[in-house]
DRENPA-3360 file (N, C-alpha, C; in nm, 2 decimals, always signed):
BEGIN
1 = MEKEYEVV = -1.02/+0.61/-1.54/-0.94/+0.53/-1.64/-0.85/+0.44/-1.57 ~ -0.86/+0.31/-1.59/-0.77/+0.21/-1.53/-0.63/+0.21/-1.59 ~ -0.53/+0.19/-1.51/-0.39/+0.17/-1.55/-0.34/+0.04/-1.49 ~ -0.24/-0.01/-1.56/-0.17/-0.13/-1.51/-0.06/-0.09/-1.41 ~ -0.06/-0.15/-1.29/+0.04/-0.12/-1.19/+0.11/-0.25/-1.14 ~ +0.24/-0.23/-1.10/+0.30/-0.33/-1.02/+0.27/-0.28/-0.88 ~ +0.21/-0.36/-0.79/+0.18/-0.32/-0.66/+0.27/-0.40/-0.56 ~ +0.34/-0.33/-0.47/+0.41/-0.39/-0.36/+0.35/-0.35/-0.23;
9 = HEIFNECA = +0.30/-0.46/-0.16/+0.23/-0.44/-0.03/+0.32/-0.49/+0.08 ~ +0.36/-0.40/+0.17/+0.45/-0.44/+0.28/+0.38/-0.42/+0.41 ~ +0.39/-0.52/+0.50/+0.33/-0.52/+0.63/+0.44/-0.52/+0.73 ~ +0.46/-0.42/+0.81/+0.57/-0.41/+0.90/+0.54/-0.48/+1.03 ~ +0.63/-0.55/+1.08/+0.62/-0.63/+1.21/+0.65/-0.53/+1.32 ~ +0.56/-0.52/+1.42/+0.57/-0.43/+1.53/+0.65/-0.49/+1.65 ~ +0.68/-0.62/+1.64/+0.75/-0.68/+1.75/+0.89/-0.62/+1.76 ~ +0.93/-0.59/+1.88/+1.06/-0.52/+1.91/+1.18/-0.60/+1.86;
17 = NNQMRDVF = +1.18/-0.73/+1.88/+1.29/-0.82/+1.84/+1.28/-0.88/+1.70 ~ +1.19/-0.84/+1.62/+1.17/-0.89/+1.49/+1.15/-0.78/+1.39 ~ +1.25/-0.74/+1.31/+1.24/-0.63/+1.22/+1.20/-0.68/+1.08 ~ +1.16/-0.80/+1.06/+1.12/-0.85/+0.93/+0.98/-0.80/+0.89 ~ +0.95/-0.80/+0.76/+0.82/-0.76/+0.72/+0.77/-0.86/+0.61 ~ +0.64/-0.86/+0.60/+0.58/-0.94/+0.49/+0.58/-0.85/+0.37 ~ +0.61/-0.91/+0.25/+0.61/-0.83/+0.13/+0.54/-0.91/+0.02 ~ +0.44/-0.85/-0.04/+0.36/-0.92/-0.15/+0.37/-0.83/-0.28;
25 = FQEARIGN = +0.38/-0.90/-0.39/+0.39/-0.84/-0.52/+0.28/-0.89/-0.61 ~ +0.22/-0.80/-0.69/+0.12/-0.84/-0.79/+0.11/-0.73/-0.89 ~ +0.06/-0.77/-1.01/+0.02/-0.67/-1.11/-0.13/-0.66/-1.11 ~ -0.18/-0.54/-1.13/-0.33/-0.52/-1.12/-0.37/-0.40/-1.21 ~ -0.49/-0.40/-1.26/-0.54/-0.29/-1.33/-0.63/-0.21/-1.23 ~ -0.59/-0.09/-1.21/-0.66/-0.01/-1.10/-0.70/+0.13/-1.15 ~ -0.82/+0.17/-1.12/-0.87/+0.30/-1.16/-0.85/+0.40/-1.06 ~ -0.86/+0.37/-0.93/-0.84/+0.47/-0.83/-0.76/+0.41/-0.72;
33 = LEEYVRAR = -0.64/+0.46/-0.70/-0.55/+0.40/-0.60/-0.60/+0.40/-0.46 ~ -0.65/+0.52/-0.42/-0.70/+0.53/-0.28/-0.81/+0.43/-0.25 ~ -0.91/+0.42/-0.35/-1.02/+0.33/-0.33/-0.97/+0.18/-0.32 ~ -0.86/+0.15/-0.40/-0.80/+0.02/-0.40/-0.75/-0.01/-0.26 ~ -0.67/+0.08/-0.20/-0.62/+0.06/-0.07/-0.73/+0.05/+0.04 ~ -0.82/+0.14/+0.03/-0.93/+0.14/+0.13/-1.01/+0.01/+0.12 ~ -1.03/-0.04/+0.00/-1.11/-0.16/-0.01/-1.04/-0.28/+0.05 ~ -0.91/-0.28/+0.06/-0.83/-0.39/+0.12/-0.84/-0.39/+0.27;
41 = HKDKDVEL = -0.89/-0.28/+0.33/-0.90/-0.26/+0.47/-1.04/-0.22/+0.52 ~ -1.14/-0.28/+0.46/-1.28/-0.23/+0.49/-1.32/-0.24/+0.63 ~ -1.27/-0.34/+0.70/-1.32/-0.37/+0.84/-1.23/-0.30/+0.94 ~ -1.14/-0.21/+0.90/-1.05/-0.14/+1.00/-1.06/+0.01/+0.98 ~ -1.03/+0.08/+1.09/-1.01/+0.22/+1.09/-0.88/+0.25/+1.02 ~ -0.88/+0.32/+0.91/-0.76/+0.33/+0.83/-0.72/+0.48/+0.82 ~ -0.59/+0.51/+0.84/-0.53/+0.64/+0.81/-0.43/+0.62/+0.70 ~ -0.45/+0.71/+0.60/-0.37/+0.70/+0.48/-0.29/+0.83/+0.46;
49 = TREDLEDG = -0.16/+0.82/+0.41/-0.08/+0.93/+0.37/-0.03/+0.90/+0.23 ~ -0.05/+0.99/+0.14/+0.00/+0.96/+0.00/+0.13/+1.04/-0.03 ~ +0.22/+0.97/-0.09/+0.35/+1.03/-0.13/+0.36/+1.00/-0.28 ~ +0.38/+1.11/-0.36/+0.41/+1.10/-0.50/+0.55/+1.13/-0.53 ~ +0.62/+1.03/-0.59/+0.76/+1.05/-0.63/+0.78/+1.11/-0.77 ~ +0.89/+1.16/-0.79/+0.92/+1.23/-0.92/+0.91/+1.13/-1.04 ~ +0.94/+1.00/-1.02/+0.93/+0.91/-1.13/+0.79/+0.86/-1.16 ~ +0.69/+0.91/-1.09/+0.55/+0.87/-1.11/+0.50/+0.76/-1.01;
57 = TVIYHVNA = +0.59/+0.71/-0.93/+0.56/+0.61/-0.83/+0.47/+0.67/-0.73 ~ +0.37/+0.60/-0.68/+0.28/+0.65/-0.58/+0.29/+0.56/-0.46 ~ +0.31/+0.61/-0.34/+0.32/+0.53/-0.22/+0.21/+0.57/-0.12 ~ +0.14/+0.48/-0.07/+0.04/+0.50/+0.04/+0.10/+0.44/+0.17 ~ +0.12/+0.53/+0.27/+0.16/+0.48/+0.40/+0.03/+0.46/+0.48 ~ +0.01/+0.34/+0.53/-0.12/+0.31/+0.59/-0.10/+0.27/+0.74 ~ -0.19/+0.32/+0.82/-0.20/+0.27/+0.96/-0.34/+0.21/+0.96 ~ -0.35/+0.08/+0.97/-0.48/+0.01/+0.97/-0.49/-0.06/+1.11;
65 = GGLRQRYT = -0.57/+0.00/+1.19/-0.59/-0.06/+1.33/-0.46/-0.08/+1.41 ~ -0.37/+0.02/+1.39/-0.24/+0.02/+1.46/-0.13/-0.06/+1.39 ~ -0.16/-0.13/+1.28/-0.06/-0.20/+1.20/-0.01/-0.12/+1.09 ~ +0.12/-0.09/+1.08/+0.18/-0.01/+0.97/+0.20/-0.09/+0.85 ~ +0.15/-0.03/+0.74/+0.17/-0.10/+0.61/+0.20/+0.00/+0.50 ~ +0.25/-0.05/+0.39/+0.29/+0.05/+0.28/+0.25/-0.02/+0.15 ~ +0.19/+0.06/+0.06/+0.16/+0.01/-0.08/+0.23/+0.10/-0.17 ~ +0.31/+0.04/-0.26/+0.39/+0.11/-0.36/+0.33/+0.08/-0.50;
73 = FSEV = +0.29/+0.18/-0.58/+0.23/+0.16/-0.71/+0.32/+0.21/-0.81 ~ +0.37/+0.13/-0.90/+0.45/+0.17/-1.01/+0.38/+0.13/-1.14 ~ +0.36/+0.23/-1.23/+0.29/+0.20/-1.36/+0.38/+0.11/-1.44 ~ +0.31/+0.01/-1.50/+0.38/-0.09/-1.59/+0.38/-0.04/-1.73;
% end
């Protein structure tokens, strides 16, 4: 069953002198959160860790080819 989510995708900069990160926002209808994240990284070796918060927010911590990223899903 698909649900409507606000998705925040953060890409962390690994450069020692640059602590900035890229942040992208979107709303999307998603049936399976893990499949959604994996589909965004098809060409890379991906490690995922899921974190479920008490308010229903789901966070996926991603290591995609050595690049740290985070997806935060909040139901709309």
